N, C-alpha and C positions, 0 to 999 in steps of 0.2 A: 769192206776189206776182208772180212772173215770168209765170205763166199768165194772171193778171188783166190785166197790162200787155200781154201778147201779144194778148189779146182786144181791147184798145183799139186797137192798131196795125192789126189786121185788120178792124175795124168800119168799114164804108163809110158808115154813118150819121153818123159824127163828122167834123167839118171838120179840115183840117190844122192850123189854129190851135189847136183844142182838143187835138189829139194832141200838139202841140209843148208846150203848157202842162202837160199831164200828164207828159210826158217831163222837163221842167225841174223840176217839183215833186217827182216821185217818184224818178226815176233820177238826174238830175244833182245834186240836192242831197245825196243819200246818197253818191254817187260822189265829190263834191268834199270832203265831210266826211272820208271815209276817206283821200282823196289828200292832204288838208291835214295830216293827223296826222303824216306822216313825210316825210323828205327823199327826193326821187326823183332818180335820175340822168336825164340827157337821154333815154336809151333807154327808160326806164320812162314818161317823159312822152310820148314819141312813141306808145307803145303805148296810153296813155290817150286820146290824140287820135284814134288809129285806131278805138278802141271808140266814142268820141263820134260820129265821123262815120258809122260803120256804123249806129249807132242812128238818127241823123238821116235817113240814106238810107232806112231801113226805115219811119220815121214818114212821110216824104214820098212813099214808094212809088216811089223811084228804084231800078231794078235795077242791080246791079254792072256789067252788060254795057254800060250806057249810059256814054258818055264825058262825064260831068258833073264839073266840077272841084270840089274841096273848097270853094273860095271861093264858088262858086255855091250849093252846098248850104247853107253857113252863112247866106248872104244870104236864100235862100228860107225857111229856118226862123227867120230873125231871131234866131239863137242866137249867143252869144259863142264865140270861139276858146277852147279848153281852156287854152292857155298863158296867155292874158290872164286867164281866170277864176281859175286857180290863183295867179297873181301877185297879183291883187286880194285874194283870200282870205288869202293869206300876209301881205300887208302890213296887212290889217285886223287879223289876229291879232297882228302885231308891234306895232301901235299900241296895242292893248288891253294887251299885256304891258308895254310901255314905260310906259304911264300908271299901271300898278298899283303898289301899295306895294312898297318895297324888300325887305320880309320875305317876299314871296310866292315860292313855290318855282319857278314857271316863269321869273320874272325872274332869280332867282339862277342857274338853269341856263343861261339865255341869255347872261348877262354874266360868269360866272365863267370863270376860266382853269384849265387842268390844273395841279394843285398838285404832284403827283409822278407818276412813271412815265415811260415813254418812248413816243414815237410810232413807227410803222413807218417803214422807209426809203422813200425815194422822195418823190414829190410828195404833199404832204398833201391829204387829201380835203377838199372844201368842207364847212364847217359850215353849219348853218341860218342863223346870223348872217351869214356871208359871202355866202350867196345873197341874203338880204334886202338887204344893202348893195349888191350888184350891181343888184338891181331898183331901189333908190332912185337909184343913179347913172344908170341908163338913163332914168329918169323925170325927172332933173334936180333931185332933192331932196337937200339936204345931209344926210349921215348922221352928221355929227359931233355934232349935238345930240340924238341919240336918247336918251341917258341923262338929258337934262335937259328932256324934254318936260313941259309942265304937266300935273299930275294933275287928274282930274275931282274935283268936290266929293264928299265922302263922303255916304252916305245919311243920316247923322245931321244933317249940316249942311243938307241939302236943296239944291235946285237954285240958290236965290238966295243961298246962303251965310249964311243967318240962323241 
């Protein structure tokens, strides 16, 4: 797959817009799916952002020696910032899990507390739930009602509730 995509980047017959669309469809979608699966430290997220910008520079044909800022690269490619993209995907997943039935495993894992055992000394590491609450707080959304969000109608009821 990498060889095929490399051929797309180096193809002078394709426009930058097409190359950017291929990048977003093939690389960025897989990359965000993998990144969304686990919790990442700020250092790992910075590395993801570096990879994202390196790929965009290659798509746009901007050499590393040129002093072009990352902001300009994102504007030229009309691509989102990785941090914003990861936040959006995490909150999307959080909404999906929050609206799901209480018996579902992801919801149980998200809202359950540690029943027994001990945590290591020092500052506790952020849990996925804590990070999502931080995102909601920065966006000005109340996180108190997360457990009480309305559920979607079940498939048996249909969309109109009949």
